Steps between C-alpha positions, in 0.01 A plus 500: 500500500144453380435745217139415409230744610320233700590172663284241330273277704683192370836634615351591838369146539836350394677689776245491782214274392655184638424625850131425432605132496535508876269788590185349343546152656576659837195723496287221356599261777417752771169584330408130495585468870265789575230364267484168683536670841826320572629837619262761632713774654536836328771763536345849522567709192643803687831339617547339157443832323751668736758233413423546128543876524830466688629246247402726209697790655801278562498350148453850360809619686700207361380572147595867534851405608530247217393763249755743646776246438377444145470870421838581655659234280338655193628847597850361543491348153370829370814657645713237327336586168561873544858472624584243231401754236711757680794260494458448126483873441814560705696224331400634160571864582791480743726232346695703241856587407440862598752500786761264358838614371435332168178407326367152559351321198121508489489122484691478830261749665206307367649177640535657846141627492369162394687325780364733767143483372497127433644434846218703649244291308672193646454652845124537437454137408732376775310703760168364373628143510624540858164642610323194360696254717233371743530568872390258771171681565381523139229270375712314245748403776232335716442127515177321423202641313590870544844459344381283214212735427732801495747328272220401264376859504850623416509272197155592366450863607843620623864480394418193293327727249831656397743204503568563131637846589765375742765423238462849352579655840792268582791685659755368249318708241599823677823426690842464345627137504791582731270643766192282456627196687648708780185703559240226472686294762492786752282469810303806384548537127298822472714670766823402328378618160444852638842488663648404165337808352665715768840349423457585133406858584817532709703376205325743266587784737865395500499510122326845505208367301277651771584786733450516877150645478380237256670227698324598822163551325512151352617349829196660668272326252669169584439575866127542431500158333647353818230676704220373278644151497525504879138614535380213282714256698350630823148424374614162371692391808285653774151348498181656623535418873362153562283614790302706249528266204393181683275609789232625263475149356425359844247776569320428171491131596352580842232717342407233245487240777249706702297633206284194417394447861346845497376551145376154401243460783390859442432432131329169575236692696342599167424138415620233257620756249718657766673165553603479133597865476705496818768271352605714196446832680721412801759340270502819289561719805785274607645510145496883500710511817739235362530695171580823687770315692647355178516841329738629767684170527590494131576872471757532779784358289528705177799300371369142526448420131124493529214687331506796739872569454659823388551459120879505533580335168279747316671794675847354431412462133371858480827627646704276270322636193547862615871455573577313180323771304730753666787297353339535158416131463220400268467127564306537826319226694120511512316631805361241741135434423236393748401135483172367642436850631825499703805722440819368653 
């Protein structure tokens, strides 16, 4: 997530400026053909403007849907933050020896609380890691220039910015040794971690450490974690329909292909100066449409490890700090800081 007030011109050019490398030569070549009368036909401006308007509406629709996916993902993670704090509060307040036949040592109660809270922190990081696994339609999974460019962007402005934080969030830090190997080898580690929490709650109920009401209340919180996890997985595993995601690219290409045959001869009517101005002006219009297309294209996948991602690691760390403070711990990890204007 970009956290600077403005996107700098240099960053804008790094992400979209390379499209001028083909737009300017293309428009320049067509302008030269008109200048030497090698081609003389002209497409009327009205049909081109109609195409441009239609493309703008279509790209705008795609961008709206991409933003909806991004914002929904952020709301889901907001729910994870809130319910995680609720879980910490319940563990701290509900796990007592109030209902047991004999008092349980405070150290044993504290050990149970730590296990339940640390396992939840493990769920956070496991869920984040699973969401970062690339799908077949994401940019980093593509072949050729698109894939290499996305992977390079991940390293410089995405998940590569926080590689030094990965060891701190390793699951073996939060899971007991006897359950770590079993859970990390599961097909869906995050799902099995929540199920492990439910098993522990059942055992606590058998031992009368929690009563029926507290048991069901805590199980309901676990259910909300499953719901939130499932919503994130839906966004991750169900792409923006390809007919919307890809057709706009073709429409932008069609518009750019027609544009110079209408605008360049029109601008050349004002003389020699019009010839020189027509090249950058038409290239700039084409770049604007390409940039609009790219905004939606790189916003539709909020868990792709790129600059526009939901700052999942930052949110996980915030929750970790809150929950460990509930346990009374003092040696807390630092919050995730933005690097190069990007918070991951």
